[in-house]
Backbone bond lengths (Angstrom), bond angles and torsions (degrees), N, CA, C in turn:
res aa  C-N    CA-C-N  psi(-1)  N-CA   C-N-CA  omega(-1)  CA-C   N-CA-C  phi
1 M - - - 1.456 - - 1.566 108.81 -
2 P 1.359 119.70 131.39 1.483 116.38 178.29 1.446 114.72 -62.45
3 L 1.242 114.19 155.71 1.572 120.73 -176.23 1.588 110.21 -56.56
4 V 1.359 119.03 -43.99 1.431 122.00 179.22 1.560 110.39 -59.65
5 A 1.297 115.74 -44.64 1.494 120.42 177.53 1.540 109.20 -61.49
6 Q 1.313 116.93 -41.73 1.456 116.71 179.26 1.518 115.32 -65.18
7 L 1.324 112.17 -36.73 1.581 118.71 176.79 1.458 109.43 -66.33
8 D 1.360 117.63 -43.21 1.548 121.03 178.21 1.581 109.94 -58.81
9 A 1.382 111.13 -38.33 1.570 114.21 -170.04 1.582 100.23 -75.54
10 L 1.266 116.71 -40.90 1.570 115.15 -178.37 1.533 112.95 -61.98
11 Q 1.396 112.30 -41.58 1.466 118.62 174.93 1.548 113.09 -57.78
12 G 1.376 114.28 -41.60 1.428 117.86 177.54 1.579 113.30 -59.16
13 Y 1.430 110.69 -48.10 1.470 114.34 -178.69 1.500 111.73 -65.36
14 A 1.331 118.32 -33.09 1.496 117.16 178.04 1.516 111.22 -71.34
15 L 1.325 120.57 -38.52 1.424 124.38 175.05 1.537 109.02 -61.15
16 L 1.224 116.19 -44.38 1.564 122.92 179.99 1.478 107.63 -62.28
17 A 1.286 118.18 -50.58 1.442 122.72 -179.52 1.627 110.27 -55.11
18 A 1.225 116.84 -43.82 1.465 122.70 179.69 1.413 107.54 -63.23
19 A 1.356 122.55 -49.59 1.386 126.50 179.07 1.487 114.62 -57.90
20 A 1.355 117.41 -46.00 1.466 127.57 179.78 1.530 104.71 -60.70
21 L 1.379 120.46 -49.38 1.429 122.35 -178.08 1.497 112.32 -54.38
22 L 1.340 115.61 -48.57 1.426 119.29 177.49 1.527 117.89 -65.63
23 A 1.380 109.66 -39.50 1.608 120.85 176.70 1.602 108.19 -61.43
24 G 1.205 119.51 -39.39 1.459 123.97 -179.54 1.500 112.07 -68.57
25 A 1.418 112.44 -37.70 1.474 117.80 173.03 1.509 113.96 -68.18
26 V 1.284 114.58 -48.80 1.470 123.02 178.47 1.623 109.08 -59.42
27 N 1.224 120.66 -45.90 1.464 123.51 -176.15 1.640 110.19 -65.80
28 S 1.300 112.42 -33.30 1.505 111.77 -179.17 1.464 115.85 -63.45
29 F 1.387 119.64 -34.05 1.507 121.87 177.76 1.441 116.72 -113.06
30 A 1.392 120.87 -2.98 1.555 117.45 177.36 1.462 107.63 -148.66
31 G 1.337 121.28 -59.57 1.415 123.55 -167.78 1.464 112.72 118.45
32 G 1.314 116.99 158.08 1.409 123.29 175.29 1.582 115.42 105.72
33 G 1.320 112.62 13.64 1.426 119.11 -177.33 1.582 113.66 -64.20
34 T 1.374 112.60 -26.77 1.484 113.22 179.72 1.477 112.98 -65.85
35 I 1.358 119.63 -15.33 1.399 123.98 171.89 1.558 108.52 -54.42
36 L 1.275 115.74 -39.86 1.512 121.25 -175.69 1.464 116.39 -81.30
37 T 1.439 117.07 -40.94 1.390 119.94 -178.80 1.539 117.38 -82.32
38 F 1.308 118.79 -35.17 1.479 122.80 -175.48 1.556 106.13 -60.58
39 P 1.314 119.14 -53.69 1.429 114.02 -176.32 1.477 116.42 -65.80
40 V 1.268 118.86 -31.91 1.598 122.51 174.20 1.571 102.14 -63.68
41 L 1.080 122.40 -47.91 1.591 115.53 179.00 1.444 114.76 -65.85
42 G 1.364 114.57 -31.69 1.413 118.59 177.72 1.583 111.85 -66.48
43 M 1.284 113.80 -28.37 1.579 118.71 172.43 1.418 117.21 -79.64
44 I 1.377 117.49 -36.09 1.473 115.10 -173.21 1.391 115.92 -99.58
45 L 1.314 124.65 -12.21 1.469 131.08 173.09 1.506 111.91 -68.80
46 P 1.206 121.37 146.69 1.503 122.42 -176.72 1.565 107.79 -61.86
47 D 1.325 115.62 144.68 1.447 121.46 -174.66 1.587 108.11 -80.98
48 L 1.331 112.49 80.35 1.537 120.51 -177.53 1.563 104.90 -116.62
49 P 1.335 114.32 161.63 1.537 119.95 170.45 1.596 108.73 -55.42
50 G 1.305 107.56 134.00 1.522 109.02 177.30 1.434 115.94 83.65
51 R 1.403 114.92 12.19 1.562 120.90 -172.86 1.564 107.60 -63.91
52 L 1.278 119.31 -42.02 1.413 118.98 -177.72 1.451 119.63 -71.51
53 V 1.326 113.24 -24.89 1.558 121.24 169.42 1.427 109.15 -72.47
54 T 1.413 116.81 -39.75 1.477 113.53 176.33 1.616 112.47 -69.26
55 A 1.269 114.40 -31.74 1.507 119.01 176.94 1.539 108.60 -61.73
56 N 1.313 118.53 -46.21 1.472 124.97 177.82 1.439 116.72 -59.99
57 A 1.419 111.32 -43.16 1.475 117.52 177.27 1.529 111.71 -66.29
58 T 1.333 112.72 -44.57 1.451 119.46 -178.06 1.445 110.95 -61.53
59 S 1.384 116.83 -45.36 1.478 125.19 -179.88 1.516 111.25 -56.57
60 T 1.399 112.67 -48.08 1.498 117.89 -177.71 1.466 111.04 -62.84
61 I 1.338 118.78 -45.71 1.453 120.08 -177.45 1.538 110.55 -69.33
62 G 1.301 116.94 -38.91 1.552 121.77 -178.71 1.535 111.97 -64.73
63 L 1.407 117.43 -37.69 1.411 118.90 -178.08 1.543 118.45 -91.34
64 W 1.370 114.96 -1.83 1.535 118.05 176.21 1.504 109.79 -63.20
65 P 1.310 125.92 -48.48 1.469 123.93 177.46 1.456 111.26 -46.59
66 G 1.373 116.53 -45.35 1.409 116.44 -176.71 1.552 111.85 -68.06
67 A 1.357 117.01 -32.10 1.482 120.10 172.74 1.368 113.84 -61.58
68 A 1.424 116.92 -45.15 1.491 120.30 178.15 1.458 110.19 -61.01
69 T 1.358 117.60 -39.16 1.398 118.00 -177.12 1.566 110.76 -71.06
70 A 1.242 119.37 -35.02 1.564 117.17 174.24 1.477 110.28 -66.64
71 A 1.345 120.68 -41.83 1.460 119.05 174.44 1.460 111.97 -54.15
72 W 1.297 123.07 -41.51 1.462 125.99 -175.39 1.507 105.37 -70.52
73 A 1.339 119.13 -47.26 1.448 122.05 -174.20 1.492 114.57 -61.40
74 Y 1.492 112.37 -29.63 1.528 114.07 176.64 1.523 114.30 -96.31
75 R 1.335 115.69 24.62 1.443 114.70 -173.80 1.522 109.56 -68.33
76 G 1.242 123.03 -28.20 1.473 123.01 177.16 1.461 116.31 -64.41
77 E 1.371 115.79 -19.16 1.543 117.03 -174.36 1.580 106.28 -91.40
78 R 1.345 118.20 4.05 1.473 116.10 -178.07 1.483 113.09 -108.23
79 G 1.361 114.27 13.49 1.467 118.77 -176.47 1.490 120.07 -53.96
80 D 1.346 112.56 -42.76 1.489 120.59 -177.30 1.453 114.77 -119.05
81 V 1.412 115.30 35.42 1.466 119.22 179.11 1.545 107.30 -82.15
82 P 1.269 117.82 135.50 1.437 122.24 -173.98 1.572 108.91 -54.17
83 A 1.435 110.32 144.32 1.495 115.58 -175.36 1.597 109.08 -62.18
84 W 1.349 118.20 -29.68 1.493 118.80 -172.78 1.524 110.21 -70.39
85 A 1.442 123.01 -12.71 1.363 124.78 178.49 1.565 109.87 -64.45
86 R 1.427 117.13 -23.75 1.414 116.85 178.40 1.489 113.76 -64.60
87 W 1.331 117.61 -20.57 1.481 117.33 175.40 1.529 113.19 -62.67
88 L 1.358 120.81 -16.99 1.457 121.75 178.25 1.441 113.34 -72.72
89 I 1.337 118.95 -10.42 1.526 120.94 -174.89 1.624 103.76 -74.87
90 L 1.346 119.96 -36.94 1.402 117.47 -171.46 1.542 112.40 -70.22
91 P 1.336 119.18 -46.55 1.517 121.00 173.45 1.470 111.25 -62.20
92 S 1.413 119.94 -25.48 1.462 117.26 173.77 1.474 111.73 -65.42
93 V 1.292 113.34 -47.60 1.581 121.23 -178.66 1.538 108.42 -55.93
94 L 1.386 116.77 -54.14 1.510 125.08 -171.04 1.537 102.69 -65.92
95 G 1.368 122.41 -45.95 1.425 119.73 -168.35 1.540 107.98 -69.13
96 A 1.442 116.18 -39.58 1.423 117.68 173.17 1.445 120.95 -59.08
97 I 1.282 113.32 -32.47 1.528 119.74 175.09 1.562 110.96 -67.55
98 V 1.313 113.47 -46.97 1.423 117.32 -179.66 1.539 112.85 -62.23
99 G 1.513 116.34 -47.38 1.358 120.09 -177.55 1.620 108.33 -62.04
100 T 1.331 118.40 -47.57 1.454 120.73 -173.56 1.580 106.72 -66.85
101 A 1.248 118.52 -33.34 1.559 120.60 -178.61 1.584 106.10 -69.26
102 L 1.294 116.65 -36.40 1.468 118.75 178.79 1.573 110.37 -64.25
103 L 1.259 116.40 -42.33 1.482 123.91 176.53 1.497 113.09 -57.48
104 V 1.300 111.82 -45.41 1.454 118.53 -175.40 1.528 112.19 -77.05
105 V 1.273 119.69 -39.74 1.555 123.05 -172.66 1.591 108.26 -84.15
106 L 1.308 120.03 -33.81 1.386 117.79 -172.92 1.592 112.45 -80.80
107 P 1.247 117.19 154.48 1.540 120.56 -175.09 1.508 107.64 -55.64
108 P 1.404 116.30 138.85 1.507 115.71 174.89 1.446 114.39 -60.37
109 E 1.351 122.54 -24.40 1.390 125.37 177.51 1.546 110.58 -60.02
110 W 1.301 115.56 -38.40 1.559 115.95 178.45 1.531 111.49 -62.35
111 F 1.329 116.25 -40.60 1.476 120.81 176.98 1.505 110.89 -63.42
112 D 1.356 119.03 -44.27 1.408 121.45 178.79 1.589 112.40 -58.06
113 A 1.368 111.34 -42.21 1.433 113.55 -178.02 1.464 110.74 -72.86
114 L 1.291 123.59 -26.99 1.505 126.50 176.37 1.481 113.07 -79.81
115 V 1.309 121.72 -20.32 1.496 121.62 -175.06 1.483 111.89 -50.59
116 P 1.404 123.49 -54.47 1.443 117.54 -179.13 1.396 116.90 -49.57
117 W 1.394 113.76 -41.92 1.492 124.60 -174.10 1.556 106.07 -67.97
118 L 1.281 118.28 -42.30 1.355 119.67 -177.29 1.426 114.71 -67.38
119 I 1.374 114.30 -38.45 1.435 117.86 -179.52 1.561 112.71 -72.67
120 L 1.367 113.60 -32.46 1.375 116.40 175.83 1.464 113.87 -70.34
121 T 1.345 117.21 -34.41 1.487 119.35 173.92 1.524 112.47 -67.37
122 A 1.217 117.02 -40.34 1.519 120.37 176.01 1.537 111.14 -59.55
123 A 1.376 114.27 -45.10 1.421 119.32 -177.52 1.572 110.12 -64.22
124 L 1.363 117.05 -41.46 1.431 121.67 176.44 1.423 110.77 -60.34
125 L 1.284 117.98 -43.46 1.535 124.58 -175.86 1.498 107.45 -65.80
126 F 1.371 118.09 -44.42 1.501 123.98 -174.35 1.536 101.44 -68.77
127 A 1.307 125.24 -45.25 1.456 125.64 -174.80 1.535 108.77 -63.44
128 G 1.396 118.00 -37.93 1.457 122.86 -168.25 1.537 106.18 -94.46
129 Q 1.218 125.07 0.97 1.450 124.53 -172.05 1.659 110.92 -56.50
130 P 1.269 113.72 -49.77 1.513 113.44 177.40 1.568 114.10 -50.33
131 H 1.406 114.68 -43.86 1.396 119.87 -176.09 1.533 111.60 -70.23
132 L 1.413 114.94 -34.68 1.371 121.05 174.32 1.514 110.89 -62.96
133 T 1.290 118.93 -47.15 1.505 124.68 174.74 1.536 111.94 -56.71
134 A 1.477 115.66 -48.80 1.329 114.18 179.78 1.514 117.55 -63.88
135 L 1.329 112.45 -32.72 1.512 116.04 175.30 1.538 110.20 -65.74
136 A 1.308 117.28 -42.31 1.492 118.36 179.85 1.527 107.43 -65.25
137 V 1.256 128.79 -38.29 1.420 131.53 178.69 1.569 109.47 -62.07
138 R 1.352 115.31 -46.37 1.443 119.90 -176.43 1.594 106.03 -74.32
139 E 1.314 125.42 -32.06 1.438 126.78 174.85 1.571 106.29 -66.09
140 K 1.322 121.81 -39.80 1.513 122.26 -180.00 1.451 107.24 -69.71
141 S 1.328 124.65 -40.10 1.485 123.31 -173.29 1.542 108.20 -71.46
142 R 1.316 120.18 -30.02 1.454 119.95 177.31 1.456 113.79 -79.70
143 R 1.336 121.88 -20.77 1.418 119.51 -174.95 1.610 106.24 -87.24
144 S 1.298 109.17 147.41 1.531 116.68 173.95 1.541 104.83 -83.14
145 P 1.368 111.55 159.13 1.540 110.45 173.93 1.459 114.29 -52.24
146 A 1.317 111.37 141.38 1.511 118.06 176.87 1.443 113.35 -68.12
147 P 1.265 127.11 131.24 1.454 129.19 170.73 1.620 109.24 -57.66
148 P 1.291 120.31 152.46 1.401 124.62 179.79 1.476 113.54 -53.44
149 H 1.352 118.86 -39.05 1.492 118.66 -175.85 1.612 111.42 -74.91
150 A 1.266 114.56 -15.33 1.468 117.87 176.84 1.608 115.67 -78.03
151 L 1.421 112.87 -14.65 1.427 115.93 -179.35 1.482 119.00 -57.19
152 P 1.348 119.13 -47.12 1.435 124.26 178.49 1.596 110.36 -55.83
153 A 1.297 118.95 -38.64 1.460 123.98 -177.35 1.617 104.63 -71.00
154 R 1.194 119.33 -40.99 1.469 122.25 174.91 1.505 112.66 -62.72
155 I 1.239 115.26 -44.82 1.527 118.99 177.71 1.496 112.00 -62.96
156 A 1.341 117.04 -40.44 1.444 121.79 -179.72 1.518 107.78 -66.22
157 T 1.261 119.72 -46.37 1.500 126.36 -178.67 1.544 107.54 -60.13
158 A 1.372 118.19 -47.46 1.420 122.71 178.51 1.474 113.60 -62.24
159 C 1.385 118.49 -39.29 1.508 120.38 178.25 1.494 108.53 -67.81
160 G 1.316 119.76 -39.74 1.400 122.85 -174.79 1.680 106.38 -65.56
161 L 1.263 118.64 -45.50 1.367 120.51 179.69 1.527 111.02 -67.81
162 Q 1.339 120.30 -35.30 1.373 119.12 178.28 1.481 113.58 -75.06
163 F 1.244 119.40 -21.49 1.474 125.02 172.21 1.459 111.03 -65.93
164 L 1.426 115.10 -48.39 1.453 116.75 176.10 1.626 118.87 -62.54
165 V 1.377 105.43 -37.44 1.481 110.29 178.31 1.510 107.70 -66.35
166 S 1.393 121.84 -36.04 1.412 125.53 -178.96 1.469 113.47 -68.02
167 V 1.360 115.31 -38.39 1.436 119.19 176.09 1.647 110.96 -54.32
168 Y 1.418 106.84 -48.73 1.404 113.15 -178.26 1.659 110.49 -64.38
169 G 1.313 114.06 -39.25 1.398 122.70 172.80 1.576 117.35 -53.96
170 G 1.320 112.02 -44.20 1.487 116.39 174.58 1.353 112.05 -68.58
171 Y 1.313 122.49 -37.93 1.540 123.76 -175.90 1.516 109.40 -77.70
172 F 1.219 121.03 -38.15 1.547 121.21 -173.82 1.489 108.65 -139.51
173 G 1.255 122.08 -60.11 1.506 121.44 175.85 1.397 115.43 102.16
174 A 1.213 127.47 -37.24 1.534 128.26 -178.22 1.433 114.15 -61.38
175 G 1.320 115.09 112.56 1.487 115.65 179.07 1.565 116.93 107.91
176 I 1.404 116.12 -5.82 1.436 119.36 -169.42 1.544 103.46 -69.64
177 G 1.314 119.40 -36.64 1.426 119.26 -175.43 1.515 108.81 -62.30
178 I 1.297 115.74 -41.89 1.606 116.69 178.39 1.492 110.30 -61.68
179 L 1.388 117.51 -43.12 1.404 121.22 179.38 1.524 110.87 -57.29
180 M 1.372 113.43 -45.41 1.474 117.65 -175.62 1.527 115.53 -64.29
181 L 1.396 110.53 -40.33 1.444 119.04 176.20 1.527 112.12 -58.45
182 A 1.337 116.23 -40.10 1.416 120.63 179.25 1.527 109.45 -65.27
183 V 1.380 115.18 -43.79 1.498 116.93 -178.21 1.466 111.08 -64.99
184 L 1.408 113.79 -46.70 1.442 118.71 -174.22 1.555 111.10 -63.68
185 G 1.353 114.74 -36.16 1.386 120.19 -175.85 1.571 109.72 -68.10
186 M 1.385 119.31 -33.06 1.442 119.74 -179.74 1.570 107.97 -80.17
187 L 1.399 117.92 -9.84 1.454 118.47 174.85 1.475 113.96 -84.23
188 G 1.423 113.75 -7.89 1.427 115.62 178.73 1.558 110.87 78.36
189 L 1.359 124.83 40.58 1.411 120.41 -177.37 1.576 116.37 -88.63
190 G 1.335 109.57 -4.39 1.511 112.17 177.64 1.593 111.17 132.13
191 D 1.373 112.90 -158.19 1.404 117.40 -178.26 1.482 113.36 -78.75
192 I 1.394 116.92 -177.28 1.484 117.45 -174.07 1.468 110.10 -66.42
193 H 1.323 122.11 -30.47 1.473 121.81 179.26 1.496 114.48 -69.22
194 R 1.357 117.54 -39.43 1.445 116.91 173.80 1.573 110.12 -69.27
195 L 1.310 115.55 -40.15 1.513 113.64 177.73 1.423 111.79 -60.24
196 N 1.308 123.30 -38.72 1.413 127.63 175.28 1.515 109.12 -58.44
197 G 1.306 116.35 -47.25 1.529 120.98 178.42 1.533 111.39 -51.16
198 V 1.292 112.79 -52.13 1.551 116.55 -178.94 1.498 106.81 -70.54
199 K 1.325 120.24 -45.49 1.529 119.69 -177.22 1.581 114.31 -56.81
200 N 1.369 111.30 -35.30 1.472 112.15 178.55 1.557 115.64 -74.64
201 V 1.298 114.39 -20.11 1.419 115.14 177.70 1.547 106.07 -76.99
202 L 1.279 119.43 -48.88 1.439 124.39 -176.62 1.520 107.34 -64.09
203 G 1.390 118.36 -37.53 1.420 115.03 -179.26 1.472 111.64 -72.62
204 M 1.347 116.50 -26.77 1.497 118.25 173.47 1.533 111.48 -65.33
205 V 1.303 116.13 -35.61 1.433 125.34 -174.97 1.553 102.11 -71.14
206 V 1.347 119.91 -56.47 1.484 119.16 -173.48 1.512 107.74 -60.31
207 N 1.282 119.66 -49.14 1.485 121.55 -174.87 1.531 111.76 -69.14
208 G 1.241 115.99 -23.74 1.519 121.55 -179.83 1.583 108.59 -73.59
209 V 1.419 111.31 -48.16 1.385 112.99 177.10 1.526 113.69 -64.20
210 A 1.296 119.76 -38.83 1.455 124.64 174.97 1.514 112.17 -61.83
211 A 1.272 112.42 -46.33 1.558 115.78 -176.73 1.460 106.90 -66.56
212 G 1.415 123.46 -40.40 1.451 120.33 177.82 1.503 114.08 -62.91
213 M 1.298 113.11 -41.38 1.452 113.80 178.67 1.523 115.43 -70.10
214 F 1.328 115.01 -29.55 1.509 118.83 174.63 1.514 110.29 -66.16
215 A 1.405 113.88 -43.09 1.426 118.20 -179.80 1.560 113.92 -64.79
216 L 1.330 116.60 -38.95 1.397 118.04 178.42 1.654 107.99 -75.01
217 G 1.211 118.60 -33.18 1.460 120.20 172.63 1.561 110.91 -59.45
218 S 1.333 114.18 -42.51 1.464 114.86 178.53 1.555 114.91 -70.13
219 L 1.275 117.00 -29.27 1.502 120.33 172.41 1.471 110.41 -66.84
220 A 1.439 114.18 -38.77 1.512 119.06 -179.10 1.477 116.66 -78.11
221 G 1.410 115.73 -3.01 1.386 121.00 -175.80 1.491 124.47 71.40
222 W 1.429 109.28 21.33 1.488 119.14 178.70 1.459 110.03 -75.22
223 H 1.367 116.60 -31.92 1.495 123.63 -174.91 1.456 106.77 -161.13
224 A 1.315 117.98 168.36 1.458 121.62 179.76 1.526 111.81 -102.37
225 V 1.375 117.58 154.61 1.485 124.96 172.36 1.482 102.36 -132.16
226 S 1.363 115.08 131.24 1.525 120.20 167.38 1.519 110.65 -85.31
227 W 1.268 108.61 98.42 1.488 116.78 -173.89 1.618 112.34 -65.75
228 P 1.394 115.63 -43.62 1.380 114.69 177.77 1.528 114.52 -55.44
229 H 1.297 115.27 -45.70 1.476 122.46 175.16 1.498 115.44 -59.64
230 A 1.371 109.21 -39.87 1.505 111.88 175.76 1.507 112.99 -64.01
231 A 1.352 118.88 -41.32 1.375 121.89 178.54 1.534 115.05 -62.13
232 V 1.356 116.76 -38.36 1.494 118.30 179.46 1.547 104.66 -68.46
233 M 1.353 120.39 -41.93 1.378 122.71 177.43 1.576 116.12 -58.05
234 A 1.340 115.38 -38.19 1.478 121.33 178.72 1.476 112.11 -61.04
235 V 1.316 117.22 -52.00 1.466 122.18 176.54 1.551 113.00 -53.51
236 A 1.333 111.76 -51.99 1.546 117.86 -177.14 1.441 110.87 -68.28
237 S 1.275 120.97 -36.17 1.545 118.89 -178.44 1.570 107.70 -73.67
238 I 1.332 122.16 -32.54 1.415 119.35 176.35 1.513 111.45 -61.40
239 A 1.302 113.84 -43.83 1.546 119.70 -178.02 1.500 105.12 -65.20
240 G 1.255 121.92 -44.78 1.480 119.72 -179.58 1.495 113.63 -65.73
241 S 1.297 118.97 -35.59 1.437 121.25 -179.68 1.562 109.69 -66.19
242 L 1.297 115.12 -45.72 1.417 120.33 -176.77 1.517 112.06 -66.47
243 G 1.399 114.08 -36.07 1.537 114.66 -179.31 1.536 108.05 -73.03
244 A 1.370 118.67 -41.66 1.348 120.27 -173.06 1.647 109.99 -72.66
245 S 1.303 114.69 -36.15 1.402 117.41 176.81 1.489 115.16 -53.57
246 H 1.297 115.54 -41.55 1.542 124.43 178.43 1.523 115.64 -69.75
247 L 1.343 109.83 -37.07 1.514 116.62 -173.79 1.576 113.28 -101.18
248 A 1.287 118.95 -2.81 1.412 121.14 -177.05 1.545 114.41 -58.44
249 R 1.342 113.10 -29.36 1.551 117.11 -173.42 1.597 102.79 -90.62
250 R 1.318 123.01 -4.46 1.537 119.12 -172.56 1.534 107.50 -111.59
251 L 1.430 116.27 -35.42 1.459 113.52 -171.49 1.600 113.23 -100.91
252 P 1.302 117.48 145.33 1.504 117.09 177.01 1.538 110.08 -68.97
253 A 1.305 114.24 131.89 1.444 119.47 -179.83 1.470 113.49 -87.69
254 R 1.320 124.42 -8.35 1.370 120.93 -169.46 1.590 114.60 -69.12
255 I 1.352 112.33 -31.55 1.492 116.53 -175.90 1.606 105.35 -71.54
256 V 1.357 119.01 -43.89 1.471 118.69 177.33 1.493 111.65 -63.89
257 R 1.420 114.43 -35.74 1.507 117.03 -176.31 1.544 107.89 -64.47
258 R 1.359 114.65 -45.65 1.478 120.17 -177.34 1.595 110.63 -61.40
259 C 1.283 117.62 -40.46 1.422 120.75 -176.75 1.503 111.75 -72.82
260 V 1.383 118.54 -33.87 1.392 116.32 -179.93 1.618 108.18 -82.22
261 A 1.266 120.16 -23.01 1.476 120.56 178.17 1.524 107.95 -72.36
262 L 1.467 113.68 -40.21 1.472 115.40 178.15 1.454 111.71 -63.36
263 I 1.322 114.97 -42.93 1.595 117.29 175.33 1.510 111.88 -58.76
264 G 1.308 114.84 -41.45 1.504 115.98 175.56 1.492 114.21 -59.05
265 F 1.393 116.31 -46.35 1.515 118.26 179.57 1.498 107.51 -61.72
266 A 1.256 118.87 -44.23 1.467 122.20 -173.62 1.601 107.42 -63.53
267 L 1.379 116.60 -45.69 1.438 116.11 176.79 1.480 115.56 -64.11
268 A 1.311 118.84 -32.16 1.453 123.93 178.29 1.520 103.68 -61.78
269 A 1.353 114.27 -54.04 1.548 117.62 -177.51 1.506 114.60 -55.42
270 Y 1.288 112.40 -34.79 1.523 122.57 179.68 1.596 110.21 -65.05
271 Y 1.380 113.18 -45.95 1.447 116.73 179.51 1.486 112.32 -75.68
272 F 1.282 122.27 -30.27 1.459 125.85 170.06 1.573 112.67 -61.57
273 L 1.319 115.59 -47.23 1.406 118.09 -178.47 1.577 109.57 -70.36
274 R 1.342 122.46 -28.76 1.339 121.11 175.05 1.592 113.80 -61.86
């Protein structure tokens, strides 16, 4: 490989590592890190048919170790979460299977056409997350405690919403953490730290199912995964998740949130113009 090409490849890996580090940090306390890693992969991967599908699959696999790390780091916040919240795991698994299957079986051109809209949606969700959370808190404060017979209906509604979020997560993934925080907040599961504790487990499940299916799809030849890039992302996302999990209660998140949202809007504009 010529020296110039080697330097370009090293620069690509360095840029991806930085994006994955920040993505792991962002995912641990809010969500939306895929907004950072997916476009970087889209730029540095070879310009071949299905490149964006490969970028999405590689991003999902590379960020999953960071999601698992965040779930472990927030284990102390889940001590008194209601037992019924475990029901949300099943729709998370099923939704992720459906969303990942859609990405694998549908023509890559469809995903390419949807990418600008998906990134724009993720950026809007990321920018609006504080307002969604505040709305959920106000809704909870206005509501009187639910009678015992209303609990099954709440569980069914929560499972239905989580299934839809997980379908989106399996198909693209950027912003599912924000959606889950909004849903969990409206269910009255507690403060933001407890919500993050539950959200990180559900995100680990959704991304784990999607990552497993993408890995199997790659082995079966249905699509490609760039494993060297996924390995670099895995290490960086773990470091980002560990760092952010310890600092999330001490540092203001609004500056990071605004920067990531602006990046998302700029990337959506770029893909629209393309």
